[in-house]
TORVEX-721261 format. One record per residue (C-alpha): z, x, y; residue in one letter; chain. Coordinates in steps of 0.25 Angstrom, whole numbers. Each point is the difference from the previous one (the first is absolute). Example, Ala and Ser with C-alpha at 12.3 -4.5 7.8 and 13.67 -1.06 7.14 Angstrom:
% TORVEX-721261
+-------+-------+-------+-----+-------+
!    pz !    px !    py ! res ! chain !
+-------+-------+-------+-----+-------+
!    31 !    49 !   -18 !   a !     A !
!    -2 !     6 !    14 !   s !     A !
+-------+-------+-------+-----+-------+
END
This chain:
% TORVEX-721261
+-------+-------+-------+-----+-------+
!    pz !    px !    py ! res ! chain !
+-------+-------+-------+-----+-------+
!  -231 !   -61 !   478 !   x !     A !
!    -4 !    -7 !   -13 !   x !     A !
!     4 !     8 !   -13 !   x !     A !
!   -14 !    -2 !    -7 !   x !     A !
!    -6 !     9 !   -10 !   x !     A !
!   -14 !     4 !    -4 !   x !     A !
!     1 !     7 !   -15 !   x !     A !
!   -12 !     8 !    -4 !   x !     A !
!    -2 !     6 !   -14 !   x !     A !
!    12 !    -9 !    -3 !   x !     A !
!     2 !     2 !   -15 !   x !     A !
!    11 !   -10 !    -5 !   x !     A !
!     6 !    -1 !    14 !   x !     A !
!    10 !    11 !     1 !   x !     A !
!    -1 !     1 !    15 !   x !     A !
!     1 !   -16 !     2 !   x !     A !
!    12 !     1 !   -10 !   x !     A !
!     7 !    11 !     6 !   x !     A !
!    -1 !    -8 !    15 !   x !     A !
!     4 !   -14 !    -6 !   x !     A !
!    11 !     6 !    -7 !   x !     A !
!     7 !     2 !    14 !   x !     A !
!     0 !   -15 !     3 !   x !     A !
!    -3 !     3 !    14 !   x !     A !
!   -13 !    -9 !     2 !   x !     A !
!   -12 !     9 !    -4 !   x !     A !
!   -12 !    -9 !    -3 !   x !     A !
!   -12 !     5 !    -6 !   x !     A !
!   -13 !    -4 !     7 !   x !     A !
!   -11 !     6 !    -9 !   x !     A !
!    -1 !     9 !   -12 !   x !     A !
!   -10 !     7 !    -8 !   x !     A !
!    -1 !     6 !   -14 !   x !     A !
!   -12 !     4 !    -8 !   x !     A !
!    -1 !     9 !   -12 !   x !     A !
!   -14 !     5 !     0 !   x !     A !
!    -7 !    -2 !   -14 !   x !     A !
!    11 !    -8 !    -6 !   x !     A !
!    -5 !   -13 !    -6 !   x !     A !
!    13 !    -7 !     2 !   x !     A !
!     9 !     3 !    13 !   x !     A !
!    13 !     0 !    -7 !   x !     A !
!     7 !     6 !    13 !   x !     A !
!    -6 !   -10 !     9 !   x !     A !
!     3 !   -12 !   -10 !   x !     A !
!    15 !     4 !    -1 !   x !     A !
!     1 !     2 !    16 !   x !     A !
!    -5 !   -14 !     1 !   x !     A !
!     8 !    -7 !   -10 !   x !     A !
!    12 !     6 !     7 !   x !     A !
!    -3 !    -2 !    14 !   x !     A !
!   -13 !   -10 !     0 !   x !     A !
!   -14 !     2 !     7 !   x !     A !
!    -2 !     5 !    15 !   x !     A !
!   -13 !    -6 !     7 !   x !     A !
!    -6 !     7 !    11 !   x !     A !
!    -3 !    -4 !    14 !   x !     A !
!   -12 !    -9 !    -6 !   x !     A !
!     9 !    -5 !   -10 !   x !     A !
!    -8 !     8 !   -11 !   x !     A !
!     7 !     7 !   -11 !   x !     A !
!    -5 !    14 !    -2 !   x !     A !
!    14 !     7 !    -4 !   x !     A !
!    -5 !     3 !   -15 !   x !     A !
!   -15 !     7 !     5 !   x !     A !
!    -4 !    13 !     5 !   x !     A !
!     8 !     3 !    13 !   x !     A !
!   -13 !     7 !     5 !   x !     A !
!    -8 !   -12 !     1 !   x !     A !
!    11 !    -7 !     7 !   x !     A !
!    -3 !    -3 !    15 !   x !     A !
!    13 !     6 !     6 !   x !     A !
!    -1 !   -10 !    12 !   x !     A !
!     3 !   -11 !   -10 !   x !     A !
!    13 !     5 !    -3 !   x !     A !
!    12 !    -8 !     6 !   x !     A !
!     7 !     8 !    11 !   x !     A !
!    13 !     7 !    -5 !   x !     A !
!    11 !     8 !     5 !   x !     A !
!     0 !    11 !   -11 !   x !     A !
!   -11 !     6 !    -8 !   x !     A !
!     5 !     5 !   -14 !   x !     A !
!    -7 !     6 !   -12 !   x !     A !
!     0 !    10 !   -10 !   x !     A !
!   -13 !     7 !     0 !   x !     A !
!    -5 !    11 !   -10 !   x !     A !
!    -1 !    15 !     4 !   x !     A !
!   -15 !     3 !     1 !   x !     A !
!   -11 !     9 !     7 !   x !     A !
!     1 !    -5 !    15 !   x !     A !
!   -10 !     8 !     5 !   x !     A !
!    -9 !    -6 !    11 !   x !     A !
!   -14 !     4 !     7 !   x !     A !
!    -7 !    -6 !    12 !   x !     A !
!    -8 !   -13 !    -4 !   x !     A !
!   -11 !     6 !     9 !   x !     A !
!    -3 !    13 !     7 !   x !     A !
!     0 !    -7 !    13 !   x !     A !
!    12 !   -11 !    -4 !   x !     A !
!    15 !     2 !     3 !   x !     A !
!     2 !    -9 !   -12 !   x !     A !
!     5 !     6 !   -13 !   x !     A !
!    -2 !    -3 !   -15 !   x !     A !
!    10 !     3 !   -11 !   x !     A !
!    -4 !     1 !   -15 !   x !     A !
!    -3 !   -14 !    -6 !   x !     A !
!    11 !    -5 !    -8 !   x !     A !
!    11 !     8 !     8 !   x !     A !
!    11 !   -11 !     3 !   x !     A !
!     5 !     6 !    12 !   x !     A !
!   -11 !    -4 !     8 !   x !     A !
!     3 !   -15 !    -3 !   x !     A !
!    14 !     2 !     5 !   x !     A !
!    -7 !     6 !    13 !   x !     A !
!    -9 !   -11 !     1 !   x !     A !
!    10 !   -10 !    -2 !   x !     A !
!     9 !     7 !    11 !   x !     A !
!   -12 !     0 !    10 !   x !     A !
!    -2 !   -15 !    -2 !   x !     A !
!    14 !    -5 !     0 !   x !     A !
!     8 !    10 !     7 !   x !     A !
!    13 !    -1 !    -6 !   x !     A !
!    13 !     4 !     7 !   x !     A !
!     4 !     7 !   -11 !   x !     A !
!    -4 !     6 !   -13 !   x !     A !
!     7 !     6 !   -14 !   x !     A !
!    -9 !     7 !   -10 !   x !     A !
!     4 !     6 !   -14 !   x !     A !
!    -8 !    11 !    -6 !   x !     A !
!     3 !    12 !   -11 !   x !     A !
!     7 !    13 !     5 !   x !     A !
!   -12 !     8 !    -2 !   x !     A !
!    -6 !    -7 !    12 !   x !     A !
!     6 !     9 !     9 !   x !     A !
!    -6 !    12 !    -7 !   x !     A !
!   -14 !    -5 !    -4 !   x !     A !
!   -11 !     5 !    -1 !   x !     A !
!     5 !    13 !    -7 !   x !     A !
!   -12 !     8 !     8 !   x !     A !
!     4 !    -6 !    13 !   x !     A !
!    15 !    -4 !    -1 !   x !     A !
!     4 !   -10 !    10 !   x !     A !
!   -14 !    -5 !     3 !   x !     A !
!     2 !   -14 !    -7 !   x !     A !
!    13 !    -3 !     8 !   x !     A !
!    -5 !     6 !    12 !   x !     A !
!   -13 !   -10 !     0 !   x !     A !
!    11 !   -11 !    -1 !   x !     A !
!     7 !     5 !    11 !   x !     A !
!   -12 !     2 !     9 !   x !     A !
!    -4 !   -15 !    -3 !   x !     A !
!    13 !    -5 !     4 !   x !     A !
!     1 !     8 !    12 !   x !     A !
!   -14 !    -4 !     4 !   x !     A !
!     4 !   -15 !    -1 !   x !     A !
!    13 !     2 !     9 !   x !     A !
!    10 !     2 !   -10 !   x !     A !
!    11 !    10 !    -3 !   x !     A !
!     5 !     3 !   -14 !   x !     A !
!    12 !     4 !    -7 !   x !     A !
!    -1 !     4 !   -16 !   x !     A !
!    10 !     3 !   -11 !   x !     A !
!    -1 !     4 !   -14 !   x !     A !
!    11 !    -7 !    -7 !   x !     A !
!     6 !     2 !   -14 !   x !     A !
!     4 !   -14 !    -3 !   x !     A !
!    12 !     5 !    -9 !   x !     A !
!     6 !     7 !    12 !   x !     A !
!     1 !   -13 !     7 !   x !     A !
!     7 !    -8 !   -11 !   x !     A !
!   -12 !    -4 !    -9 !   x !     A !
!    -1 !     2 !   -15 !   x !     A !
!   -13 !     9 !     1 !   x !     A !
!    -3 !    14 !     3 !   x !     A !
!   -12 !    -5 !     8 !   x !     A !
!    -6 !     7 !    11 !   x !     A !
!    -9 !    -7 !    10 !   x !     A !
!    -5 !     2 !    13 !   x !     A !
!     4 !   -11 !    10 !   x !     A !
!    -8 !     0 !    13 !   x !     A !
!     6 !    -9 !    12 !   x !     A !
!   -11 !    -3 !    12 !   x !     A !
!     4 !    -7 !    13 !   x !     A !
!    -9 !    -3 !    12 !   x !     A !
!     4 !     7 !    12 !   x !     A !
!     0 !   -12 !     9 !   x !     A !
!    11 !    -7 !    -8 !   x !     A !
!    14 !     0 !     6 !   x !     A !
!     4 !     9 !   -12 !   x !     A !
!   -13 !    10 !     4 !   x !     A !
!     5 !     0 !    15 !   x !     A !
!    14 !     4 !    -4 !   x !     A !
!    -3 !    11 !   -10 !   x !     A !
!   -10 !     8 !     9 !   x !     A !
!    13 !     5 !     7 !   x !     A !
!     7 !     3 !   -13 !   x !     A !
!    -1 !    15 !    -4 !   x !     A !
!    -7 !     4 !   -13 !   x !     A !
!    13 !     5 !    -5 !   x !     A !
!     8 !   -12 !     2 !   x !     A !
!   -11 !    -9 !    -6 !   x !     A !
!     0 !    10 !   -13 !   x !     A !
!    16 !     0 !     1 !   x !     A !
!     4 !   -14 !     3 !   x !     A !
!    -8 !    -9 !     8 !   x !     A !
!   -12 !    -2 !    -7 !   x !     A !
!    -3 !   -11 !   -10 !   x !     A !
!     0 !     9 !   -11 !   x !     A !
!    13 !     7 !     4 !   x !     A !
!     7 !   -13 !     0 !   x !     A !
!    -6 !    -5 !   -13 !   x !     A !
!     1 !    13 !    -7 !   x !     A !
!    12 !     8 !     6 !   x !     A !
!    -1 !    15 !     0 !   x !     A !
!    12 !    11 !     1 !   x !     A !
!    -9 !    10 !     7 !   x !     A !
!   -14 !     6 !     2 !   x !     A !
!    -6 !    13 !     1 !   x !     A !
!    -8 !     5 !    12 !   x !     A !
!   -10 !    -9 !     5 !   x !     A !
!   -15 !     4 !    -2 !   x !     A !
!    -9 !    -5 !    11 !   x !     A !
!   -15 !    -2 !     1 !   x !     A !
!   -11 !    -8 !     6 !   x !     A !
!    -9 !   -10 !    -8 !   x !     A !
!   -15 !     1 !     8 !   x !     A !
!    -4 !   -12 !     7 !   x !     A !
!   -14 !     0 !    -7 !   x !     A !
!     2 !    -6 !   -14 !   x !     A !
!   -13 !     8 !    -5 !   x !     A !
!     6 !    12 !     5 !   x !     A !
!    13 !    -2 !    -7 !   x !     A !
!    -8 !    -3 !   -13 !   x !     A !
!    -8 !    13 !     1 !   x !     A !
!    10 !    10 !     6 !   x !     A !
!    15 !    -5 !     1 !   x !     A !
!    11 !     5 !   -11 !   x !     A !
!    14 !     0 !     2 !   x !     A !
!    13 !     2 !    -8 !   x !     A !
!     6 !   -13 !     1 !   x !     A !
!    15 !    -2 !    -5 !   x !     A !
!     6 !   -12 !    -6 !   x !     A !
!     6 !    -5 !    13 !   x !     A !
!    -9 !    -1 !    13 !   x !     A !
!    -3 !    -7 !    13 !   x !     A !
!   -13 !    -1 !     7 !   x !     A !
!    -2 !    -5 !    14 !   x !     A !
!   -12 !     2 !    10 !   x !     A !
!    -6 !    10 !    -9 !   x !     A !
!    11 !     8 !    -1 !   x !     A !
!     6 !     4 !   -14 !   x !     A !
!    15 !     3 !    -4 !   x !     A !
!     4 !     2 !   -14 !   x !     A !
!    11 !     6 !    -8 !   x !     A !
!     7 !     1 !   -14 !   x !     A !
!    13 !    -8 !    -1 !   x !     A !
!    12 !    -1 !    -8 !   x !     A !
!     3 !   -15 !    -4 !   x !     A !
!    13 !    -6 !     2 !   x !     A !
!     0 !    -4 !   -15 !   x !     A !
!     6 !   -13 !    -4 !   x !     A !
!     5 !    -5 !   -15 !   x !     A !
!   -12 !    -3 !    -8 !   x !     A !
!    -2 !   -10 !   -11 !   x !     A !
!    -1 !     6 !   -14 !   x !     A !
!    -9 !    -2 !   -11 !   x !     A !
!    10 !    -4 !    -9 !   x !     A !
!     4 !   -11 !    10 !   x !     A !
!   -13 !    -7 !    -1 !   x !     A !
!    -1 !    -1 !   -15 !   x !     A !
!     0 !   -12 !    -8 !   x !     A !
!     7 !     0 !   -13 !   x !     A !
!    -6 !    -2 !   -15 !   x !     A !
!   -13 !    -4 !     5 !   x !     A !
!   -12 !    -4 !    -8 !   x !     A !
!    -4 !     9 !   -12 !   x !     A !
!   -14 !     3 !     5 !   x !     A !
!     6 !     9 !    10 !   x !     A !
!     7 !     9 !   -10 !   x !     A !
!    -6 !    13 !    -5 !   x !     A !
!     2 !    -2 !   -15 !   x !     A !
!   -12 !     7 !    -6 !   x !     A !
!     2 !    15 !    -4 !   x !     A !
!   -14 !     4 !     5 !   x !     A !
!     1 !    -6 !    13 !   x !     A !
!    14 !     6 !     2 !   x !     A !
!    -7 !    13 !    -3 !   x !     A !
!   -11 !    -3 !    10 !   x !     A !
!    11 !    -2 !    11 !   x !     A !
!     8 !    12 !    -4 !   x !     A !
!   -13 !     8 !     2 !   x !     A !
!    -4 !    -6 !    13 !   x !     A !
!    14 !     0 !     6 !   x !     A !
!     1 !    16 !    -4 !   x !     A !
!    -3 !    12 !     6 !   x !     A !
!   -14 !     6 !    -3 !   x !     A !
!   -10 !    13 !     2 !   x !     A !
!   -13 !    -4 !    -4 !   x !     A !
!   -12 !    10 !     1 !   x !     A !
!   -12 !    -6 !     6 !   x !     A !
!   -14 !     4 !     5 !   x !     A !
!    -6 !    -5 !    14 !   x !     A !
!   -14 !    -5 !     1 !   x !     A !
!    -5 !    13 !     5 !   x !     A !
!     7 !     8 !   -12 !   x !     A !
!    12 !     4 !     7 !   x !     A !
!    13 !     0 !   -11 !   x !     A !
!    14 !    -4 !     6 !   x !     A !
!    13 !    -6 !    -6 !   x !     A !
!     3 !   -14 !     4 !   x !     A !
!    15 !    -2 !     1 !   x !     A !
!    10 !   -11 !     3 !   x !     A !
!    15 !     0 !    -1 !   x !     A !
!     9 !   -11 !    -8 !   x !     A !
!     3 !   -13 !     4 !   x !     A !
!    13 !    -6 !    -3 !   x !     A !
!    -1 !    -7 !   -13 !   x !     A !
!     6 !   -10 !     0 !   x !     A !
!     2 !    -3 !    15 !   x !     A !
!    14 !     1 !     5 !   x !     A !
!     8 !   -12 !     4 !   x !     A !
!     8 !     7 !    10 !   x !     A !
!   -12 !     3 !    10 !   x !     A !
!   -10 !   -10 !     7 !   x !     A !
!   -13 !    -1 !    -8 !   x !     A !
!   -12 !    10 !     2 !   x !     A !
!   -12 !    -5 !     7 !   x !     A !
!    -6 !   -12 !    -6 !   x !     A !
!   -17 !     1 !    -3 !   x !     A !
!    -9 !   -11 !    -3 !   x !     A !
!     0 !     5 !   -14 !   x !     A !
!    14 !    -4 !    -3 !   x !     A !
!     4 !    -3 !   -13 !   x !     A !
!   -13 !     6 !    -6 !   x !     A !
!     1 !    12 !   -10 !   x !     A !
!     1 !    10 !    12 !   x !     A !
!     8 !    11 !     5 !   x !     A !
!     4 !    -7 !    13 !   x !     A !
!     5 !   -12 !    -7 !   x !     A !
!    15 !    -3 !     0 !   x !     A !
!     6 !     1 !   -14 !   x !     A !
!    15 !    -5 !     0 !   x !     A !
!    11 !    -2 !   -10 !   x !     A !
!     3 !   -15 !    -1 !   x !     A !
!    14 !    -2 !     6 !   x !     A !
!     4 !    -9 !   -12 !   x !     A !
!    -5 !     7 !   -11 !   x !     A !
!    -4 !    14 !     4 !   x !     A !
!   -14 !    -1 !    -6 !   x !     A !
!   -11 !     6 !     8 !   x !     A !
!   -10 !    -9 !     7 !   x !     A !
!    -9 !    -1 !    12 !   x !     A !
!     3 !    -9 !    12 !   x !     A !
!    -2 !   -15 !     1 !   x !     A !
!    -8 !    -6 !    12 !   x !     A !
!    14 !    -6 !     5 !   x !     A !
!     5 !    14 !     0 !   x !     A !
!   -13 !     5 !     7 !   x !     A !
!     2 !   -10 !    11 !   x !     A !
!    15 !     4 !     2 !   x !     A !
!    -6 !    14 !     2 !   x !     A !
!    -8 !    -4 !    12 !   x !     A !
!    10 !   -10 !     5 !   x !     A !
!    -7 !   -13 !    -3 !   x !     A !
!     7 !   -12 !    -6 !   x !     A !
!     1 !    -1 !   -15 !   x !     A !
!   -13 !    -7 !    -6 !   x !     A !
!    -8 !     2 !    14 !   x !     A !
!   -13 !     3 !    -9 !   x !     A !
!     3 !   -10 !   -10 !   x !     A !
!   -11 !    -9 !     5 !   x !     A !
!    -9 !     0 !   -12 !   x !     A !
!    -6 !    14 !     0 !   x !     A !
!     0 !     8 !   -12 !   x !     A !
!    12 !    10 !    -1 !   x !     A !
!    -9 !    13 !     2 !   x !     A !
!    -3 !    -6 !    14 !   x !     A !
!    14 !    -3 !     3 !   x !     A !
!     2 !    15 !    -1 !   x !     A !
!   -12 !     4 !     7 !   x !     A !
!     4 !   -10 !    12 !   x !     A !
!    13 !     7 !     1 !   x !     A !
!    -5 !    14 !    -1 !   x !     A !
!    -9 !    -3 !    12 !   x !     A !
!    12 !    -7 !     7 !   x !     A !
!    10 !     5 !    10 !   x !     A !
!    14 !     0 !     1 !   x !     A !
!     4 !   -13 !     5 !   x !     A !
!    13 !     4 !     7 !   x !     A !
!    -6 !    11 !     8 !   x !     A !
!    -7 !   -11 !     8 !   x !     A !
!    11 !    -8 !     2 !   x !     A !
!     7 !    12 !     6 !   x !     A !
!   -11 !     2 !    10 !   x !     A !
!    -1 !   -15 !     2 !   x !     A !
!    14 !     0 !     4 !   x !     A !
!    -2 !    11 !    11 !   x !     A !
!   -13 !    -7 !     5 !   x !     A !
!     7 !   -15 !     1 !   x !     A !
!    10 !     8 !    11 !   x !     A !
!   -13 !     5 !     7 !   x !     A !
!    -7 !   -13 !     0 !   x !     A !
!    12 !    -7 !     7 !   x !     A !
!    -3 !     8 !    12 !   x !     A !
!   -15 !    -4 !     0 !   x !     A !
!    -4 !   -12 !     9 !   x !     A !
+-------+-------+-------+-----+-------+
END
């Protein structure tokens, strides 16, 4: 089996970089990256500068266009479909009263993944999403993830998932993301795994357990995802835990205790004595930073006249060197409560992070985004990215799986 990748919603190439870091022969057959409403496609252009373009089966270039306009059959064949897609409202309805077809909300990117799977039938898939995916929406918890499982089940796939805090597995950032591994049931791996107990999958036998080892898990909660996707959308709710497995519609999920590894500390990735533009020298700005990072209790009134107190606790100011960094957002480097502020290792002065330090938080190579994009976009792209070494960990296990495929 060839080690070929299709990378959807590619950003600046985190999935691809994580697999290529393994040096085990992974090649990308096609990718797609398009930012709606953006005049300049900075992430796409950064990706192309590092990796080059990817023509489709007709020799045409559509990688920087709306994936919804792409004819999925024209995507080159691939062994592994990957993508970090947003957490959206995945609810569906029948296309017509007399039809078995389904129609999702316009612009919801999961349906582009589903269409690609239908057209190309990749043996393996790895997807990334925010941790709240398992609990959304608030009024029907677990529905959205249930729809994803129902789609994959209908298409003949089994699924493992894990909410991973990257800092617990040796990374420099406390970033929690949901990773989903799906495999076609007719692969050698699928045929082997059907005889493995759910408990063994969660404990040690599954890809997630091998990539992100655990010490133990709590009692396994079981359930069933409806065979009908519309029924899942209308009625399904479930208390998904941070680790789980689904095969033939049967759900097994549990809370787990991670086998923690030594993390990279924030102090380990800091540069020394950086450009003066990163330092907080203005007294008014310092006062604003202090206010934003501090505890607050603010009286507020809702639109319907209800009075309440908005409160939030303090954030460490500056961020400590002896812990991994906090979750980085797309607003990193702006005057914002979530932005990291550190004491420079060379002089102790307070400052924000540099673009290189943001890249190091995500496990990218230094100056990865130094491709001509504005500095604010370098931080934006890193805030949208995934932690590259987490992909390498999963890829290393997938390498051993593919060795046994024809």
